[in-house]
N, C-alpha and C positions, 0 to 999 in steps of 0.2 A: 610801706609808703608813713602814713596815719602819721604817727611820733615827731618824724621829719617836717609835716606843710605843718602840722598843727607848735612845733618851735619855731617855727619861719612867722607864723601867726603872731604868736605870741611876742616876739623878740620883734616886731616891726610894733607892736602893741606899747613895749616898753618906751621900744623910741623915740615913740610919738608922745609919751607920758613926757620925757623925756627930752623933747623940744628939738628932737634929731627927721629932721621927716624923710633922707634918701638914706634908707638901711640901708648899703650893699654888705653894712656886718652883722648880724646876727651876735650879740652879744652874750645870748644864753645857751650859744648850746657848745658840748664840748666840754661839761663842767665850766661854764666862766667865761673861759677863756676867749671867745666868741671862733664865728665862721663866715670866711667867707661866697655863704651862699647866692647874696644876691652883686655879685660878682658871677658867676654863672646860668643863671636861670631868673628871668622875669620877676618880680614882686606886683612888676604894678597892681595887677587883676587881690591881687592878699590885701593892699589897703582896705578893703572894703570892711570883710574880717575884724581887720584891725581895731579901723574906728571904732566897728562896735564894744568892741573890748574897749575900751579907752571910755568906749556910753555906758562902760557896768551890764551888757549883757557875760552871763558864762559864754565861759568855751563851744558848749558841746550846742550854744543857740547860736551862738553865735555865728560856725561851722556850716549849724545846718541851713541859718537862713540863707547864706553864702551858696553852700549851694540849690535852690531851691532858684535862687534868682538866676546862678547860673544855670539850672534847664530849661526856664520857663524862654528864656535869649538861647536857647541852642533850642528847643520848637518855635520860635519866634524867625529867624535867621534862617530855619528848612524850611517853610512856612512861606517867609515872600519869595526867595528863593526858586524854588520849586511852584511856585505857584505864578512871578516874573519869566520866568523857559518855559512852562506847559502850554498858559492862557486860563490857568481850571481852577477853580480853589477847592474844589474835589479832591484835584491830582494833594493840590498843594495842604491838603490838610489829608492826607494818607502816608504822603513820606510823611510830615513833620510824625507823626506817630511813628509809621517803623523806626525811621534816626531817633527818637526820643529813650526810645523799647526795646534800641541797637542792643543785644547780651554786650558787644565789646566797648561800648560808652558805660552799660551799670556796672562789669567789671571793674572797667576803672573808678567808680565811682561811688561806686561803696566797698569793692574786694582791693581791691589797689591803692582807691586813697590815690591818682595819678593824677594828682592836681590841673596837672599842662596841659597832659592830652586831654581830660576833658571839659578843659577850655574854650583850646584849639579845636573842637567840635562845634564852636558860637561860629566859627567865623571860616570853616572851610568851607558848607553850601556857598557864603559869601561871594569867595574866592574864583566858584564855578559860576555864580550868579554872574560876577565880573569878566570873566573869560567868553562864554557866550553871547556879556554882551558886545562884548568886544570885533568878535566872528562873525557877527549874526544879525544887529543890533549899529555898527557903523561905533560902535566905544564910544555913545553920545554921553553915557552916564560911567564916566571911570572911576565914583564914587568907591560904586560896591570893590572894585577889583581891591583898589584904593585900603578900603580898611579892613576891609581879605586879609593881605597879606600881615597889612599894618598888623592888625590881630594875633597873627599865627606869630610873626616877629614879638610879639612880647607876654605871648605864654608859653608855646614850646618851639622849639627853635627846629628839634629833627622835622618836624611834620610842616616847618615853614619851609627845610631842604627837598624833604619830599614833594608839597605841592610845590617850588620852582622848578623844580626838573620834571614834573606832569606838564608847568604852563610852557615852558620851555619846548616838551614834547608836542604838547599841541599847538604852538603855532607855530613851529616844521613843518606837521601835520595840514594848517591850512594858512602855506607860506600863498596862498592867489590871493587870498584876504591883503596881503604889504601888499602886491606888485600893481593889483591893481587902483590901489589907496595907499599908494606908498607914506603918505601924511598918516597914518594912523600910525607907521609904528612910530616915531616922532610922538604923536600923543600918547603913546603906551615907554619911550622914555623921560617922557617927560612927569609921568604919574607913579615911575620906579624914582 
């Protein structure tokens, strides 16, 4: 997918240079005829390397910096989530190392260049942390669940669907939590 995603970044950069900040149509695709990639795939996070391109960085440097920032955010989100759930820094560090070095993530990052999928790796742990907060801590901090699902929505819609289904299944498995405290259901609906 590397050529496709690099073309998306370059098209967003060109659109920014031309004064268009909402790049739904990537005008460089299909020999200049354009393609509505932005209508189907979220482009929000691609604005970072596109702005770097506008500032004059070569594509390989802009994309490399983008990948480094994404890897850092992926590690930090897993560290925070695991540390919050386990109450252990050591467990957080171990989980972070395993998650960042996960073969599937590295394959998405370096072989497939599946941008949406490796961006979703940032937000998946936050959804799990948010669900843990919902079921075991009284949903006193809905921010993590909201941020996790928001991030999945703007990175990879298939991951959003998968985690949405998993959240419904987990909620059904923890139905007693909602029976004991019906106001939690209202808080979840407000968060949604």
